[in-house]
C-alpha positions as CSV (number, residue, x, y, z in Angstrom):
1,X,13.7,0.3,-4.3
2,X,15.0,-2.7,-2.3
3,X,15.3,-6.3,-3.6
4,X,12.0,-7.4,-2.0
5,X,10.0,-4.6,-3.6
6,X,11.7,-5.3,-7.0
7,X,10.7,-8.9,-6.8
8,X,7.0,-8.1,-6.0
9,X,6.9,-5.6,-8.9
10,X,8.4,-8.1,-11.3
11,X,5.8,-10.7,-10.1
12,X,2.9,-8.4,-10.8
13,X,4.3,-7.5,-14.2
14,X,4.6,-11.2,-15.0
15,X,1.1,-11.9,-13.9
16,X,-0.7,-9.2,-15.8
17,X,1.7,-8.4,-18.7
18,X,1.5,-4.7,-17.7
19,X,3.7,-2.4,-15.7
20,X,2.5,-2.1,-12.1
21,X,2.5,1.2,-10.3
22,X,4.8,2.0,-7.5
23,X,3.5,4.5,-4.9
24,X,4.9,5.9,-1.7
25,X,2.0,6.2,0.9
26,X,2.8,7.6,4.3
27,X,6.4,6.6,3.9
28,X,5.6,3.0,2.8
29,X,6.0,1.4,-0.6
30,X,2.9,0.1,-2.3
31,X,2.7,-2.0,-5.4
32,X,-0.5,-1.6,-7.4
33,X,-1.2,-3.7,-10.4
34,X,-2.0,-1.9,-13.6
35,X,-5.8,-2.6,-13.4
36,X,-5.8,-1.4,-9.7
37,X,-7.3,-4.6,-8.5
38,X,-4.7,-5.3,-5.8
39,X,-2.6,-2.9,-3.7
40,X,0.2,-4.7,-1.9
41,X,1.8,-2.7,0.9
42,X,5.5,-3.8,1.1
43,X,6.5,-4.6,4.7
44,X,10.2,-5.6,4.7
45,X,11.9,-6.9,7.8
46,X,14.0,-3.7,7.8
47,X,10.7,-1.8,8.6
48,X,10.7,-3.4,12.0
49,X,14.5,-3.2,12.5
50,X,14.1,0.5,12.2
51,X,11.3,0.7,14.8
52,X,8.2,0.3,12.7
53,X,4.9,-0.3,14.5
54,X,1.4,-1.6,13.9
55,X,0.1,1.9,14.4
56,X,2.2,3.2,11.5
57,X,1.0,0.4,9.2
58,X,-2.6,1.2,10.2
59,X,-2.0,4.8,9.1
60,X,-0.8,3.5,5.8
61,X,-4.0,1.5,5.3
62,X,-6.1,4.6,6.0
63,X,-4.1,6.6,3.4
64,X,-4.4,3.9,0.8
65,X,-8.2,3.7,1.1
66,X,-8.3,7.4,0.1
67,X,-6.2,6.8,-3.0
68,X,-7.6,3.6,-4.6
69,X,-10.5,1.2,-4.3
70,X,-8.1,-1.7,-5.0
71,X,-8.3,-4.7,-2.7
72,X,-5.4,-4.4,-0.3
73,X,-3.0,-6.6,1.5
74,X,0.1,-6.1,3.7
75,X,2.8,-8.3,2.1
76,X,5.4,-9.1,4.8
77,X,8.8,-10.2,3.6
78,X,8.9,-13.3,5.7
79,X,5.5,-14.5,4.2
80,X,6.8,-13.8,0.6
81,X,9.9,-15.8,1.2
82,X,8.6,-18.7,3.3
83,X,5.0,-19.4,2.2
84,X,5.9,-21.2,-1.1
85,X,3.3,-20.9,-3.8
86,X,0.3,-20.1,-1.6
87,X,0.9,-16.3,-1.3
88,X,1.7,-15.9,-5.0
89,X,-1.3,-17.9,-6.0
90,X,-3.6,-15.8,-3.8
91,X,-2.2,-12.6,-5.3
92,X,-2.8,-13.8,-8.9
93,X,-6.4,-14.5,-8.1
94,X,-6.9,-11.2,-6.4
95,X,-5.4,-9.5,-9.5
96,X,-8.1,-11.2,-11.6
97,X,-5.7,-13.8,-13.1
98,X,-7.1,-17.0,-11.7
99,X,-9.2,-19.5,-13.4
100,X,-12.9,-18.6,-12.9
101,X,-15.5,-21.1,-11.6
102,X,-19.1,-20.3,-10.8
103,X,-20.4,-21.7,-7.5
104,X,-23.8,-22.2,-9.1
105,X,-22.2,-24.9,-11.2
106,X,-20.9,-26.8,-8.2
107,X,-22.3,-29.1,-5.6
108,X,-21.7,-28.9,-1.8
109,X,-20.7,-32.1,0.0
110,X,-19.5,-33.0,3.5
111,X,-15.8,-34.1,3.4
112,X,-13.6,-36.2,5.7
113,X,-11.3,-34.5,8.2
114,X,-8.2,-35.7,6.4
115,X,-9.5,-34.5,3.0
116,X,-10.2,-31.0,4.4
117,X,-6.8,-30.9,6.2
118,X,-4.9,-31.9,3.0
119,X,-6.7,-29.3,0.9
120,X,-6.1,-26.5,3.4
121,X,-2.5,-27.4,3.9
122,X,-2.0,-27.0,0.2
123,X,-4.2,-23.9,-0.4
124,X,-4.6,-21.8,2.7
125,X,-1.8,-19.5,3.8
126,X,-2.1,-20.7,7.4
127,X,-2.8,-24.3,6.6
128,X,-5.4,-26.5,8.4
129,X,-7.1,-26.0,11.8
130,X,-9.4,-28.1,13.9
131,X,-13.1,-27.9,13.0
132,X,-16.3,-29.8,13.6
133,X,-17.9,-29.3,10.1
134,X,-16.1,-29.6,6.8
135,X,-17.7,-28.8,3.4
136,X,-16.2,-29.1,0.0
137,X,-17.4,-27.4,-3.2
138,X,-17.3,-29.8,-6.2
139,X,-17.6,-28.9,-9.9
140,X,-20.5,-30.8,-11.6
141,X,-20.7,-28.8,-14.9
142,X,-19.4,-25.8,-16.8
143,X,-21.5,-23.3,-18.7
144,X,-19.4,-21.9,-21.4
145,X,-16.4,-19.7,-22.1
146,X,-16.9,-17.4,-19.1
147,X,-15.4,-20.0,-16.8
148,X,-12.6,-22.5,-16.8
149,X,-13.2,-25.9,-18.5
150,X,-13.8,-28.9,-16.3
151,X,-10.4,-30.3,-17.2
152,X,-8.6,-27.2,-16.1
153,X,-9.4,-27.4,-12.4
154,X,-9.5,-30.0,-9.7
155,X,-12.9,-31.6,-8.9
156,X,-13.0,-30.0,-5.5
157,X,-12.4,-26.3,-5.9
158,X,-13.1,-24.9,-2.4
159,X,-13.4,-25.9,1.2
160,X,-15.0,-24.3,4.2
161,X,-14.7,-25.5,7.8
162,X,-16.8,-24.5,10.9
163,X,-16.6,-25.1,14.6
164,X,-19.2,-26.9,16.8
165,X,-21.9,-24.6,18.2
166,X,-21.8,-22.9,21.6
167,X,-25.0,-22.1,23.3
168,X,-25.1,-18.6,24.9
169,X,-27.2,-17.6,27.9
170,X,-29.9,-16.1,25.6
171,X,-30.3,-19.5,23.9
172,X,-28.6,-18.5,20.6
173,X,-26.1,-21.0,19.3
174,X,-22.9,-19.5,17.9
175,X,-20.6,-21.1,15.4
176,X,-17.2,-20.0,14.1
177,X,-16.3,-20.0,10.4
178,X,-12.7,-21.3,10.9
179,X,-11.3,-21.6,7.3
180,X,-12.2,-20.9,3.7
181,X,-9.9,-21.5,0.8
182,X,-10.2,-22.1,-2.9
183,X,-7.8,-24.2,-4.9
184,X,-4.6,-22.4,-5.9
185,X,-5.1,-20.3,-9.0
186,X,-8.9,-20.7,-8.9
187,X,-11.4,-17.9,-8.2
188,X,-14.8,-19.4,-7.2
189,X,-17.4,-16.7,-7.9
190,X,-20.0,-17.0,-5.1
191,X,-18.1,-19.8,-3.4
192,X,-18.1,-18.3,0.1
193,X,-21.8,-17.6,0.0
194,X,-22.7,-21.0,-1.4
195,X,-20.7,-22.9,1.3
196,X,-22.1,-20.6,4.1
197,X,-25.7,-21.2,3.0
198,X,-25.0,-25.0,2.9
199,X,-23.6,-24.9,6.4
200,X,-26.5,-23.0,7.8
201,X,-28.9,-25.5,6.2
202,X,-26.8,-28.3,7.7
203,X,-27.0,-27.2,11.4
204,X,-30.2,-25.1,11.3
205,X,-33.0,-26.6,13.4
206,X,-35.1,-23.5,14.1
207,X,-32.9,-22.5,17.1
208,X,-31.6,-18.9,16.9
209,X,-28.0,-19.0,15.6
210,X,-25.2,-16.8,14.5
211,X,-21.9,-17.3,12.6
212,X,-18.8,-15.4,13.6
213,X,-15.4,-15.2,12.0
214,X,-12.2,-13.2,11.9
215,X,-10.6,-11.3,9.1
216,X,-6.8,-11.3,9.4
217,X,-6.0,-7.6,8.6
218,X,-2.6,-8.6,7.3
219,X,-4.3,-10.1,4.3
220,X,-7.9,-8.8,4.0
221,X,-10.0,-5.8,4.9
222,X,-13.1,-7.9,5.4
223,X,-15.1,-6.7,2.3
224,X,-16.0,-10.3,1.4
225,X,-17.8,-10.8,4.7
226,X,-19.6,-7.5,4.4
227,X,-21.0,-8.6,1.1
228,X,-22.3,-11.7,2.8
229,X,-24.2,-9.7,5.4
230,X,-21.7,-9.9,8.3
231,X,-21.3,-7.0,10.6
232,X,-17.9,-5.9,12.1
233,X,-17.9,-6.4,15.9
234,X,-14.5,-5.1,17.1
235,X,-10.8,-5.7,16.6
236,X,-8.2,-7.9,18.1
237,X,-4.9,-6.2,19.0
238,X,-1.8,-6.8,16.8
239,X,0.4,-9.7,17.8
240,X,4.1,-9.5,18.0
241,X,6.2,-12.4,16.6
242,X,9.9,-13.3,16.2
243,X,11.4,-14.2,12.9
244,X,14.6,-16.1,13.2
245,X,17.2,-16.4,10.4
246,X,16.7,-19.8,8.6
247,X,13.4,-20.6,10.3
248,X,10.3,-20.5,8.0
249,X,7.7,-19.8,10.7
250,X,6.9,-17.1,13.2
251,X,7.2,-17.5,16.9
252,X,4.8,-15.6,19.1
253,X,6.6,-13.3,21.5
254,X,5.3,-14.1,25.0
255,X,7.5,-11.6,26.8
256,X,9.8,-8.7,25.9
257,X,12.7,-10.7,27.5
258,X,12.1,-13.6,25.2
259,X,12.7,-11.3,22.3
260,X,16.0,-9.9,23.7
261,X,17.5,-13.3,24.4
262,X,17.5,-14.7,20.9
263,X,18.8,-13.6,17.5
264,X,15.9,-12.5,15.3
265,X,13.6,-9.7,14.1
266,X,10.6,-8.7,16.1
267,X,7.6,-8.0,13.9
268,X,3.9,-7.5,14.4
269,X,0.8,-8.2,12.3
270,X,-2.2,-5.9,12.2
271,X,-4.5,-7.9,14.4
272,X,-7.9,-9.1,13.2
273,X,-11.4,-7.9,12.9
274,X,-14.4,-9.9,14.2
275,X,-17.4,-10.3,12.0
276,X,-20.8,-11.7,13.0
277,X,-23.8,-12.8,10.9
278,X,-26.9,-12.9,13.0
279,X,-30.3,-14.4,12.6
280,X,-29.5,-17.2,10.0
């Protein structure tokens, strides 16, 4: 087991207090927490140095789904080392270790662009992005021991942002759900649905509308969107990036030549899946 895998196993052990499982699936290492809530496929940089491809990773995903019902993520070494606390906080929550808050005990309010941007920079793996509508979920009460106390979490526990509407030829207005994030270490039960409903109520005027979004397959399989009534509507192809030594971010590879001319490791993600919610 390499250093990266050992670090992830130790992190899972620290979070849950129990020994995680190590599995070899289609030639890839997978760390599964003891309660089988999260299966993290380990994707070291050496995977790509030795000729690894997106197709091989997709085959790993198919094999995992047959072995466990655990939520799954593909944990790339560059993300683990360069994303600060965001990736680890997300993993804790997905292993059931986060502070629990019920969305029914929260209020939805519009928030300023700078407020949304600051929250997303702290709490979303990809940071902020431009959006037309910005909604925050604020705690207004707590209803007992089943959730964290009011003093244990920030007042604003989640943020969702949406694009402006685009009218299609058939008259339907389409919006994109751009970002959703909860505060680090907080799991907001029902938070996505509460913010989605509030957005629909904000822009709904009787005109036919839909909401579309993308699930980054590096992190999620889209099950949260399915529970909200979204339907899968096709996949985007994997994207190739360049990871340079000492540089924290990824550079998109525009051409093969661009990769050959610089020192670095060429890696690819798994693409994304489009989801659409119609008739809201």
